[in-house]
C-alpha positions as CSV (number, residue, x, y, z in Angstrom):
1,M,7.0,32.6,16.3
2,T,9.6,30.7,14.2
3,D,10.3,31.1,10.5
4,G,8.2,28.0,9.9
5,G,5.3,29.5,11.7
6,A,5.5,32.7,9.7
7,E,5.6,30.7,6.5
8,F,2.5,28.7,7.7
9,D,0.7,32.0,8.4
10,K,1.7,33.4,5.0
11,R,0.4,30.3,3.1
12,T,-2.8,29.8,5.1
13,A,-3.6,33.4,6.1
14,L,-5.0,31.9,9.4
15,G,-2.6,33.6,11.8
16,V,-2.6,30.7,14.2
17,S,0.9,29.4,13.8
18,G,1.9,30.4,17.4
19,E,-1.0,28.5,18.9
20,Y,-0.5,25.5,16.6
21,L,3.2,25.2,17.2
22,G,2.6,25.4,21.0
23,L,0.2,22.5,20.7
24,A,2.5,20.5,18.4
25,R,5.4,20.5,20.9
26,P,4.9,17.7,23.4
27,R,5.3,19.2,26.8
28,D,4.3,16.3,29.0
29,F,4.0,12.6,29.0
30,M,0.3,12.6,27.8
31,A,1.1,14.7,24.8
32,Q,3.8,12.3,23.7
33,D,1.4,9.4,24.0
34,V,-1.2,11.2,21.9
35,A,1.5,11.9,19.3
36,K,2.6,8.3,19.2
37,G,-1.0,7.0,19.0
38,L,-1.8,9.4,16.2
39,C,1.4,8.3,14.3
40,A,0.5,4.7,14.8
41,Q,-3.1,5.1,13.6
42,M,-1.9,7.1,10.5
43,T,0.8,4.5,9.7
44,Q,-1.7,1.6,10.0
45,H,-4.2,3.4,7.7
46,V,-1.6,4.2,5.1
47,F,-0.2,0.7,5.1
48,S,-3.6,-0.8,4.6
49,V,-4.2,1.4,1.5
50,V,-0.8,1.5,-0.2
51,P,0.0,-1.6,-2.2
52,R,3.2,-3.4,-1.4
53,L,5.7,-4.7,-3.9
54,E,5.1,-8.3,-3.0
55,D,1.5,-7.9,-3.9
56,Y,2.5,-7.5,-7.6
57,T,5.5,-10.0,-7.7
58,C,4.8,-13.0,-9.8
59,P,5.5,-16.1,-7.7
60,V,6.5,-18.1,-10.8
61,C,9.2,-15.9,-12.4
62,L,9.8,-13.8,-9.2
63,S,9.7,-10.5,-11.2
64,L,7.3,-7.7,-11.2
65,A,4.1,-9.0,-12.7
66,W,3.8,-7.6,-16.3
67,L,0.1,-7.2,-17.2
68,P,-0.9,-8.8,-13.9
69,V,-3.6,-11.5,-14.0
70,R,-5.6,-12.3,-10.9
71,L,-6.9,-15.8,-10.9
72,K,-10.3,-16.7,-9.4
73,C,-8.4,-17.9,-6.3
74,H,-7.2,-14.3,-6.0
75,H,-3.5,-15.0,-6.6
76,V,-1.7,-12.7,-9.0
77,F,0.7,-13.8,-11.8
78,C,2.2,-12.0,-14.8
79,V,0.4,-12.7,-18.1
80,R,3.4,-14.5,-19.5
81,C,3.5,-17.1,-16.8
82,V,-0.3,-17.7,-17.0
83,I,0.0,-18.2,-20.8
84,K,2.9,-20.6,-20.3
85,M,1.0,-22.6,-17.7
86,Q,-2.1,-22.7,-20.0
87,R,0.1,-23.9,-23.0
88,E,1.5,-26.6,-20.8
89,H,-2.0,-27.6,-19.8
90,K,-1.3,-26.9,-16.1
91,R,-4.8,-26.4,-14.6
92,H,-3.8,-25.8,-10.9
93,C,-2.6,-22.6,-9.3
94,P,1.0,-23.1,-8.2
95,L,0.2,-21.6,-4.8
96,C,-3.1,-23.0,-3.7
97,R,-3.6,-25.9,-6.2
98,G,-7.1,-24.5,-7.2
99,N,-8.3,-25.6,-10.6
100,V,-8.4,-22.0,-12.0
101,V,-5.5,-21.6,-14.5
102,M,-7.4,-22.5,-17.6
103,Q,-10.2,-20.1,-16.7
104,A,-7.8,-17.1,-16.5
105,D,-8.0,-14.2,-19.0
106,L,-7.1,-10.5,-19.0
107,G,-10.7,-9.5,-18.3
108,M,-10.7,-10.9,-14.8
């Protein structure tokens, strides 16, 4: 048993670190494939849940959207840019040209 295994047993009180560590070490080709598959599945799941920076970047001012507003077309802009577009009577979303800018408010 390694020091990490002793620490595992101490924290969990399970006494199975020797068995677990033996399973965790890839000994053959199939174990490596299982580990790679598991890692790929976990990565895919995490990336689908964690928001990306570009999801909250305003496409007008290209900065992080401050008080982000999602238009009915589902595009996200910062509140400053939406207000500016409304004051200039621009009705169309700069990305999809949908007639949604004048309907935007913080409650969306």
